N, C-alpha and C positions, 0 to 999 in steps of 0.2 A: 427716241432717246430723251430722257429727262435728266435734269441736274442730279437727281438722286442716284441715277445709274453710275455716275462717276464718283460717288461718295466713297472715300476710303473706309474699308472695314478692317483695317489692321489694328484692332484693339480686342481686348478680352471681353468687354461688355457685350458686344453683339453675339458672342458665342457662349455666354454664360447661361447656365441652365436654371438659375434662380428665378424668383418671382419678378415680374415686371411691375412698374408703378401701379397699374390698375389692379393687379393681383394683391399687392400690399394693401391698397385702399380697401378692397373688398374684405380682406381678412381682418383688418383692424376694426372695420365697421361691424363685422359679425360679432366681435367681442365687446362692442359698445364704446369705441373710441373714434375720434375724428382723424387722428394722425398716429403714425408710429411713435413719434416723439412723446405724444400724450400717454401712450401705452407704457413706454419705458419709464417715464416720470412717475407713473402710478405703481409700478411694480419693482423697480430697482431702487434700493434705499439711497437717499441723497448722499449719505456719508461715503459711499464707495463710488459715486459717479465722478467722472473727470469733468472739471468745469472749464476746460480749455481745449482747443482743437489738438488733435494728435499730431506729434512732430513727425510727419511722414514726408518723404521727398516727393517731388512731382511724379505723377503717374507716367508709366512708359507704355508705348505701344507693344504689341506682341513681338514684333520684329526687334525693337530696341531691347526688350527684356531678354530675348534669346541671345542677342549679341553680348549683352552684359554678362550673362551666364557663361557664354563661351570664354570670355576674357578671364573669368574667375577659374574656369575648369582647366585652362592650359597651364595654370600655376601649380596644379597637382603634380606630385611626384609619386611614382609607383615603387614601393619597396617590397622585398620578400617578407611574407607574413610567417611568423613563428608561433602563431596561436595554436595551442594544443601541442606544444613542443616541436613544432615544425611539421611540414607535410612530406611524405615519402612519395617519390615518383613511382608511378605504376602505369600499366597498360590498361586503358579503358576501352572495352569493345565498342566499335562504332555504333552498334545497335543501342547501347546504353547511352552514348553521347547524344545521339539524335533523338531518342524517344524519352530520355529523362533530363539530362543536363541541358540540352539545347532545344528542348521542346517549348515552343512559344506559348503553349497552353498553360505553362506554369507561371509565366510572368506577364502575360498580356492582361491589361485592365479589363475587368468584367463589367464595369459600370462607367459611364462618362464622368461621374462625380467622385469616384474613388479609385484613382489610378495607382493601384498597388498590386502586390503579388500574393496577398494573404489567401485568396481563394485558391490559387494554384498551389501554394504551400499546403493548404488543408487537404487538397486532393492527393498530393504527393505523399503526405504523411498517412493518409488513409490507406494508400497502396502499400506503404511500408508496414503499417500495422497488420495488414492482411497477410503479407509475406511472413512476418515474424510469427503470427498466429499459426500459419500453416506449418512453418518449420519446427516450432516448439510444441505444438499441440495444446498450448495453453488457451483457456477460455477468454482471456483478456490480454491485449497487448497495448501498451501506452506509447504515445509519441508526443513530445512536447513542442510547442511553438517557441519555447524559451531557449536561451543559450544553455550549454551543458551544465555550467556551474549552478545557475538558477534552477534548472530542471531537477538537478540532484537534490538541492535544498528543498524544493517542493515535494519531491518523493519522500524525503525524510519526514517532512511535516505530515504527509499523508499516513505514513506508518504510525506516527505518533497518535493519530486520531483513531486508528482501527485496531491497534494491538494493546492489550492490557499491560499496564506497567505501574511501577511504584512512583515515588516522588522524584527519583533521579533516573529517567529513562536513558538508555545507552544505544547509540547508533554506531555500527561498525563500518569502517571505510578501508578499502583496499589501498595499501601504500603506493601502488603503481598508478593510481588515478592522477590526473594532471594537477599540478600544484595549485592552479587557480581554482579548480573545482573543489579541492580539499579546503582551500581558504574560505570559499563561499559557504560551504557546509559548516565549517567551524564557526564562522560568524553567526550564521542563522541559529545554529545549535546553542551558542552561548546565550543568546537573548531569549531562546525558548526553553532554557533550562535543560538542555540535552547534553549528555556527555558523549563527545565524539572520540572514538578510539580508532587510531590509524594503525593498521598492522597487515601482516601477510594473511590472505584469505585462508591458507592452510591452518592458521592458528586461531581462526575465529571460533569462539565458544558461544553457542546460542543458549537461551534460557534466561531465567531471572528477569531483569528489566531490559533486556535487549529487544528493541522494537523493529530492527531491520538492518540491512547491510547494503553497501554500495560496492560493486566490483567494476573494474575497468575491462 
């Protein structure tokens, strides 16, 4: 046993996947510099560089950081969400719960440096698009990574780019869409020069400068 054996490894640095000092030295030497500071000084304009140390608190070990996060988390309060006008209770079959909503494949990090759920969301959305395509028989089915309001506004912008129209394009919106979705579409339409008409879908009239429609 050596003294190194008893060294504490309770820090983030020893587990970091970034380059070690020797790697940094090799990379800056490859591009013709002696140090990383020399490289930064030669590439980042002096006018935007900070001339003083950053006002950061002392570094924490991994254990201390987790404890600090726990102290912050216990202050959270869970309230009922009314996003989308509120959720309706329903019976979800266990096979859906286990294989879709509770499937760790959707939210387990797929890389050590990017601990997020994007890859799982992409796969889930691909499955969703496949099902929609099978059900509708349409050649294309879209699924957005964005929230509903932003996705609706993006869809409106897409129709604007592919449908011929005059100087004042019109986009029709179902009056039963969620208020926040209609608000986002109105805002985007205002600045893109699109007239947003909110009405009952049964009253929609296509033709002229109408570029598309949004229904709930």
